[in-house]
C-alpha positions in Angstrom: 282.2 16.7 334.2 280.5 16.2 330.9 281.6 18.0 327.7 278.4 20.0 327.8 279.2 21.1 331.4 282.7 22.2 330.4 281.4 24.2 327.4 278.8 25.9 329.7 281.5 26.9 332.1 283.6 28.2 329.3 280.7 30.3 328.0 280.1 31.5 331.5 283.7 32.5 332.0 283.9 34.1 328.5 280.9 36.1 329.3 282.3 37.0 332.7 285.5 38.3 331.0 283.5 40.5 328.8 281.6 41.9 331.8 284.9 42.6 333.6 286.2 44.3 330.5 283.1 46.4 330.3 283.3 47.3 334.0 286.9 48.4 333.6 286.0 50.4 330.5 283.2 52.1 332.4 285.5 52.8 335.4 288.1 54.4 333.1 285.5 56.4 331.3 283.9 57.7 334.5 287.2 57.8 336.4 285.5 55.9 339.2 287.3 52.9 340.5 285.3 52.5 343.7 284.1 49.0 344.8 280.6 50.5 344.9 280.7 51.1 341.1 281.7 47.5 340.6 279.0 46.2 342.9 276.3 48.3 341.2 277.6 47.2 337.7 277.5 43.4 338.6 274.0 43.7 340.2 272.7 45.3 336.9 274.5 43.2 334.3 275.5 39.8 335.9 272.7 37.3 335.3 274.6 34.1 335.2 275.2 32.5 338.7 278.1 30.4 337.3 280.0 33.7 336.9 279.8 34.8 340.5 283.0 33.3 341.9 285.1 34.6 339.0 283.5 38.0 339.1 284.1 38.2 342.9 287.8 37.2 342.5 288.3 39.7 339.7 286.7 42.5 341.8 289.2 41.8 344.6 292.1 41.9 342.0 290.8 45.1 340.5 290.7 46.8 344.0 294.1 45.4 345.0 296.2 45.2 341.9 295.0 47.5 339.2 297.9 50.0 339.5 300.4 47.1 339.3 298.6 45.7 336.3 298.8 49.2 334.6 302.6 49.4 335.3 303.1 46.0 333.8 301.0 46.8 330.7 303.0 50.0 330.2 306.4 48.3 330.7 305.4 45.7 328.1 304.1 48.1 325.5 306.7 49.9 323.6 306.3 53.7 323.6 302.7 53.5 324.9 301.5 55.1 328.1 298.3 53.7 329.6 296.6 57.1 329.3 297.2 57.1 325.5 295.9 53.6 324.8 292.5 52.8 323.3 290.3 52.4 326.3 288.8 49.1 325.0 292.3 47.7 324.5 293.3 48.9 328.0 290.3 47.3 329.6 290.9 44.0 327.8 294.5 44.0 328.7 293.8 44.8 332.4 291.4 41.9 332.5 293.9 39.5 331.1 296.9 40.8 333.1 294.9 40.4 336.3 294.1 36.8 335.3 297.7 36.0 334.2 299.3 37.4 337.3 296.8 36.5 340.1 294.6 33.6 338.9 296.9 30.6 338.6 294.0 28.2 337.8 293.6 29.9 334.4 296.1 28.9 331.7 298.0 31.9 330.4 297.2 30.9 326.8 293.5 31.0 327.6 293.7 34.4 329.1 295.6 35.7 326.0 293.3 34.0 323.4 290.1 35.2 325.2 291.6 38.8 325.4 292.4 38.8 321.7 288.9 37.6 320.8 287.3 40.3 323.0 289.7 43.0 321.6 288.7 42.0 318.0 285.0 42.1 318.9 285.0 45.5 320.6 288.2 47.2 319.6 289.8 48.6 316.4 291.1 46.7 313.4 294.6 46.6 315.1 293.4 45.8 318.6 293.8 42.0 318.4 297.5 42.3 317.3 298.3 45.0 319.9 296.7 43.1 322.8 298.4 39.8 321.7 301.8 41.5 321.5 301.6 43.2 324.9 300.2 40.1 326.7 302.7 37.8 325.0 305.5 40.0 326.5 303.7 40.0 329.9 303.8 36.2 330.0 307.4 36.0 328.7 308.5 38.5 331.5 306.5 36.6 334.1 308.0 33.2 333.1 311.5 34.6 332.9 311.4 35.5 336.6 
């Protein structure tokens, strides 16, 4: 694989992470976690064929593991319930936690770095720090077991 190919894959994966975050944000805002809403979202917004495999994997993880991801996020954030969190931060952390816990081909550091970047782009001034802290604890807890 050439360096240009690797960079293209990275851009594709980074863009796919943003799509997942936006999907999770929309699902939370509309209180609609159905697979139909995800399918409709991807048909409308996913234009990059290189993202398909990742998006399909994440759709499965959302359907199967979102409640477990929320429990983990809550347990790793001091005094914050999922319902009180900034919805952007929550969507970003859900995306990263699903990657960290269920996609072993993605290095944990990549999931965290990408999540922090997305949180800084779409969240509040403090989003990057908050997301980094919670996800760091998620990884430490995972690796301690």
